[in-house]
VMD Tcl script that draws the C-alpha trace (Angstrom):
set ca {
  {-19.74 -33.46 30.76}
  {-18.58 -29.96 31.21}
  {-19.41 -27.60 33.83}
  {-21.69 -24.39 33.18}
  {-20.48 -21.14 33.00}
  {-22.25 -19.92 36.06}
  {-20.94 -22.96 38.42}
  {-17.25 -22.28 37.17}
  {-17.84 -18.31 38.07}
  {-19.14 -18.88 41.58}
  {-16.39 -21.59 42.85}
  {-13.98 -19.37 40.82}
  {-14.93 -16.51 43.03}
  {-14.89 -18.80 45.77}
  {-11.45 -19.51 45.47}
  {-10.08 -15.94 44.67}
  {-11.88 -14.97 48.27}
  {-10.44 -17.85 50.35}
  {-7.03 -16.62 48.93}
  {-7.33 -13.40 50.26}
  {-8.57 -11.29 46.93}
  {-5.07 -11.22 45.18}
  {-5.68 -8.71 42.25}
  {-4.49 -10.52 39.05}
  {-5.45 -13.88 39.52}
  {-8.94 -14.63 37.91}
  {-7.69 -16.72 35.12}
  {-6.20 -19.08 37.83}
  {-8.88 -19.17 39.80}
  {-11.36 -19.80 36.49}
  {-8.95 -22.62 35.37}
  {-8.72 -24.17 38.87}
  {-12.30 -23.85 38.75}
  {-12.81 -25.52 35.82}
  {-10.54 -28.36 37.00}
  {-12.42 -28.84 39.90}
  {-15.73 -28.88 38.28}
  {-14.73 -31.50 35.64}
  {-12.99 -33.81 37.83}
  {-9.74 -33.35 35.96}
  {-6.32 -33.87 36.75}
  {-4.38 -31.22 38.52}
  {-1.05 -32.33 37.27}
  {-0.23 -29.89 34.45}
  {-2.47 -26.88 34.78}
  {-1.81 -26.81 38.29}
  {1.75 -26.71 37.60}
  {1.50 -24.03 35.43}
  {-1.42 -21.81 38.21}
  {1.89 -22.64 41.01}
  {4.03 -20.50 38.63}
  {1.91 -17.62 38.32}
  {1.01 -17.92 42.21}
  {4.49 -17.89 42.99}
  {5.36 -14.82 40.97}
  {2.68 -13.10 42.88}
  {3.45 -13.97 45.97}
  {6.88 -12.28 45.48}
  {5.66 -8.80 44.87}
  {2.60 -9.17 47.36}
  {1.58 -6.49 48.45}
  {3.49 -4.29 46.37}
  {1.03 -1.65 46.69}
  {1.40 -1.21 50.48}
  {3.98 0.82 51.98}
  {5.64 -0.84 55.11}
  {3.95 0.26 58.41}
  {5.15 2.81 60.64}
  {3.86 1.36 63.24}
  {2.48 4.59 64.87}
  {-1.52 5.44 65.29}
  {-3.46 6.85 63.03}
  {-4.19 10.96 62.91}
  {-6.20 12.92 60.61}
  {-4.69 14.33 57.83}
  {-3.26 17.68 58.11}
  {-5.58 19.56 56.25}
  {-8.38 18.57 57.86}
  {-9.76 21.52 58.99}
  {-9.51 23.12 55.81}
  {-11.50 20.16 54.76}
  {-14.48 20.14 57.30}
  {-14.70 24.24 56.93}
  {-14.69 24.02 53.14}
  {-17.37 21.12 53.53}
  {-19.28 23.84 55.59}
  {-19.02 21.85 58.78}
  {-18.08 23.02 62.29}
  {-16.30 20.64 64.56}
  {-15.47 21.62 67.99}
}
mol new
graphics top color blue
foreach p $ca { graphics top sphere $p radius 0.5 }
foreach p [lrange $ca 0 end-1] q [lrange $ca 1 end] { graphics top cylinder $p $q radius 0.2 }
display resetview
């Protein structure tokens, strides 16, 4: 018996969340959830998933710049923004 889409979606979300919520892996998580719920073999589908995951790992995190290891500070135009918002800061 095939699992229902709601069960697949719930498990796919849990799998995605457990992997740190990477972007662009919805199809991988959905197929893995289908496989787990149907009790199917992981041989062929999982081999394809691994290739996708490896390609993502090589570029992760593409959007995050390297850390400067310096403490965070307010933006250089913070005072102007507070003034524009009509809030007086001390």
